[in-house]
N, C-alpha and C positions, 0 to 999 in steps of 0.2 A: 916771902916778904922783900928780898932784896930782887928776886925775878919780876914784880909785879913792879918796882919801881923802875926797872930797866925795860920794861914794856910801854910805861907811860911816857919814859923817856925818848920811845923810840916813834910813837904816835905822830906827834907834830911834823917830824921828818917823811914820813911814810904820807901824810893827809896833804903835806907839799907837794910831792913827789905826783900825785894822783891829779892833784890841781893842774899842775905842770903839763901832765901828758893830756890831760882833758882840755887844757885852753890851746894847745900845739894843734889836736885833732881839729878842735874848732875852727881854727885858723885853717888849716887843711881843708876843709869842708866848706868855708866860707870862699878861698881860693877856687876850687871847684864850681861853686857854683857860679862865680863870677865869669869863669871860662866858658860854662855853660851858658850864661844869659849872652856873653859875647858871641858864640858860636851860633846860638838862636837868632841873635838879632842880626847876625850875616846872612844866617840861610831865609829868613823872611823879607830881608831886604830893607830894613828900617834905615840903614846909615843912607846919609846923601849919595844919592846917583849922579854920575856926570852927564853933561850935556848928549852924549852919542848915546845914552839910554832912552833918552826921551825923544830923540832924532828916528832914532830906528821904530820906536813903539809907532811914531805920528807917521813917517811914511809908507809904513807896511801898512796899517789900518786904511790910511788914502789910497793907497795901491788895490787893496780888496774893493773898495768902494766903487773906486774908477773900474776896476776889473766888471763888476756886477753891472754896471750900467751898460758899459760895451756889449756885454753877452747878451744882456737883454736886447739891445738895440738889434746886435748881428744876428740873433738866432733866432728872431720872433719869426722869419719869415721862412727860415727851414722849418722849423716846427710846424708851421701853418702849412707848408706843402707836404709834409709826412702826415698830415690828417689828425695832428695833435693842438693842444692848446699853444697861442704863441708865448704864455707865459712857462710853459714846460720846462725847457732848458735853464731859464733864469731862476726858477725855483729851485730845482736840483742844484744848481750852482749855489746859491744861498745856502741852501741844505749845507752843502760841503763847506761853505765860508765858515757855517755856526761851530760845525764840527773840527773846522782848522782851530777856529779860535781857541775851542776847549784844548786842542792838543799844543797851542802855543802857550797857554797859560801853563800847562802840565809841562812842558820842556822851561818853563822860565822858572818855577819852583823846583824842578828836579835837580838833586845835588849832582853836581858834576862828577863827582867820587864815585857814587852808584854807576853814573853813564859809564865810566871806565870798566867797570867790573863786567859790564855787559859788552864793551867795546868788539871785543875779539871773536863774539859770536854773532854779532849783527850782521856782517856782511853775508855770513853762511846761510842767516835766514834769507837776505835778499835776495842770493843766489837760487836758493831752493825755491824760492815763489816767483821767479824767472822760470826755472825748469818746468815749474807747474803749467806754463803755458804749452808746453806739448802735450800735456794729458788732453785727451778728446772731452772728458767730460768739463775740463777746467777752461782751457784754453780758447781764446777766440780772438779771429784775425780779423784787424781791422787796417783798410787802405794797404793791402797788402803785407803786413807787421803783424805777426803772430807773437805779440807783445802784452795782450790783456789776458787776464782771468776774471773767471766770474763765480763768485762764491754766493749761494744764499740769493742771487737776482741782483748784487752788487758787483758791477763790475771795475776793476781798478789796474793801473800798469804798475807790475812790481820795481820797474827799473827805477821809476821818481825816488821810491824808497832806498834802492840800491844806491844810487849817488850820495844821500845823505850818510847811509849807513859805512860806506868807503871813507868817507870824510872822517866821522867818528873814528874808524878803526885806525886810518893813519895818524890821524892825530895823536891816538893813544898811543901806539908801539912807536912814533918817533918821538916823541915826550919821554917815553921810558928809557929809550937808548940814546938820547942827546949825547953823550961822550960817546959814543960809538959812530958818529955818522959817517965817519970815514971807513968802516968797516962794512963794505956793501952786503955781505952774507948776513948779517944781523939786521940790516936798517932798509935797505931797496929792495934785496930779493924777496924775502917775506909779504912784502907790501906790495910790490910790482906782481907776483904771482898771483894773489888773490884778484887784484886790479885786472891780469889778463884774463883770467877765468871769467869775471863779470861782462869785460869786451867781449870776448869770445860769445858767450850765450849772446849778448846783445846781435851780434853778426849773424848768427844763425837764426835768430828770430825776425831778419831783416829789419831791424832798428839801428839803422846805421847814425842816427842824430844821437841816440844814448851813448852807441858806443864812442864816438868823439867826445861827448861830453865827459864822459868814466875817464876816460885817458887823459884829458884836460885838467881834471880836478885832481891825478894823482901826479902830474907834472907841477902843477901849482904846491900842493901840499909839501911835495919833496924840496923844491924851489925855496919854500918858508921855512922849511926846516933846516935848511943848510948844506943840503945832500951836493957832493962835489958835482960841478957843473960839467966835466968832461965825462963822465959815466953817463950822466943824462943826456947830454947832447948824443953819445953813441945809440943809446936807446932809443932816442927820439927818430933818429936816422933810418934804424931799422924798423921801429914801429911806422914810419913814413913810408917805408919800401914795401912793406906788408900792405898798407891799403892801397897804395899804387896797384900791386899785383891783383889786389881783389877789384879794385876798378876796373881793369880792364880784362877781368876773366868774362866777360859775356858785355855784348853790344846794350844792352838795357842798361845796366850799371852804368857804363860809359856816357851815353846818352844822357842819364839822368844827372850825372855829375859835372857834366860839359853844356847842357843846354842854357845854361844862365849867359854865357858867352856869344850865344847867337838867339837872341831874343828875336830879332825882327823875320828871321829864316824860319824859325821855330815855333812861331807864336801861333800856329793851328794845332801842334802837335806837344811836344816836349816841354815847351816854355809856355803853353796856355796859361798856368796860374798864375804865374810871374808877370807874364804880359797885361793880364787882366788887372792885376795888382796895381800894376802903374798906372794904368788907366784911371783907378781909384783913387791912388796918390796924387795926380795930377788935377782930378776933379776939385780937389779939397782946398787949393788956394792956399789963401793966408787964415781964413778963420772959419774954412770949412762950410759946409752945405746945411750943418745941424746936428743934432743928436735925431738919430729915426729918419733922417731926411736921404740918407745916400743911397745910390743904386747900384753899388757893388755887390751887396750881400741878396739881390735880387736872382740869383743865378750865375752870375755873371762870374763871379770870383768863389772857385770851388773851396771849400773849408773856411768860410769867411768867419766864422764863429771861433774857431779853433787856432789852425797854423796860421791863417792869414787874417787874423783878427787887426794887425795894426795897420793893414791899407785900409780897413774900414774905418778905424780911429781916424786916420790921416783924412781920409774923406770927410768924415763928419764933423771933425773939431779942427781940421787944417793944419797950419803950420805951426799955429800957437799950441794947439792941443799936442801936437807931436812934442815941442820945447817941453811942455809942461810936464809930460809922461818921462822923457828922457832926462828931464832935471832930478825928477824923483827917485829915478832907478839911480843918477849920478850920484844923491844924497845918499840913498842905501847903501851902495857898493862904498862911499868914501868913509862912512861912520862906523861901518864894519870894518873898516882896515884899521880905522883908529879905534876901534876898541880892540882889536887882536895886537896892537903897537902898545897899548897902555895896559894889558893884562900882566900880571904878577905871575901867571902859572903858564907854562909852556903848552899845557893841553889845552888849555882854553885861548891862547895866541894862534896856536894851528888851527883849532877848531873855527874860529870867527874869521881867520883869514882864507881858508878853505872853504867856507859858505859863500862869501864874498866872491871869491874867485869863480865858484859855480854860478853864482847870478850872474857875474860878467860874461862867462863863456857862453851861456844859454841865450842871453840876451842878444849877443853880437850875433850869433849865429841864425837866431831866428830873424832879428829885423834884416840881417843882410841878405837872406834867401829871399825875403820879401821884397826888398827893393832891387835884387837882382845882381847884389853884389859878390854874393856867396850860392853853392849849390842849396837848392832845397834838400831840407833833412827831415822835415815832420817832428821837427821840435815846436813844442808850446813855448808861449811867452809868458815867463812867471807872472801870477797873479792876476793876468789881463785874458789869458786864451781861457776857454771854456774846457774843464777837464778838471774832478774833483783831485785826483792823484797829483797832479803836480800843485793845485792852490793849496791841499791838506799839508804836503811836505813842505813848500814854499813857507807858509804859516809857522809851522814846526820849526824850520830852520831860523826864523827870526825871533822865535820863542828862546833859542838856544843862543842867540848873538844877544839877547836882552838878558838873558841868565850870565852869560861872560861880562857882561858890559856892568852890571852893577860891581863887580870886583876890579876896580881901576888899581893900577899900582899906586 
């Protein structure tokens, strides 16, 4: 009987302990659910977004539509002369824009943490695809550059993807080693090793424009990451000297890179493209000849629908159209840099800054070549030129900018 009484006296205390433990577990479960909900809201982007996010969306989509209009205008004559439909290239570009839109949305919703897990493999995938261009079954030469591959009837340029992959790789590497930026063996050397391989493959492909952009991207990402300026300057001098030796290696390369300095003398040979593009620019005036009414695309300006589409735009839309396009590009780059500065994660900051620098470098090189201020390197004008690889990668890059923009400081 004494034992029974002791058990009865102990029960209330045991029940109280059990209730307390159950209550604490409930609190922990509720807190965990709150963290899950908070993370879910961050992932799907329900939190209010900054102005830069909406500006990047609006500007990128406007540029895509702008580019589709110009591709239709500039490529219709070329397609017709080849015996096809005047709508052929436009339909292909529109299809690539739809695919790029899906890629943009995927890049927007993709978790950046997962992207970082893939970062160290991406540049090797890009370089591997670039090397496939040397396999006779897959490689295709276009305008003297063996930089395209054809898989199942679909042709694309792997170097366009490699540019973005290098930005992601560099942003991840330099973000992980933020406190070791002074240690060149752990920061600059591994990044520049991969960049040097990609640049060398581009040179072997005779794709000099991609090589220049790849080197420019590397310099921009290192600068944004806070790499020491003195080693960067030394590496830049070495790269410039190697480039000079490459240009001097043959008279053809020397003429290609110096012909823009002698437009009048070489207008019938090496400077023919640029000289004809300058004529189209002058025909545009202030308001332009009107969409579709330009004369440069009638066989006068070679590659009017791709590398030299800026001259057709200037002719048909005039100075006002050029100002509008440059304003859109300026907005995209400005808000991309604003997104980088306001990002609370170092990886996101370097990613957004690298993408913005990439757009700036490629736009300057393309337009500079068309107007005779820089050598012609065969680069496309982002969003505007005909080319599925360039359009898709540019839209995916904007999707990543949007992804970073929804996580302000």
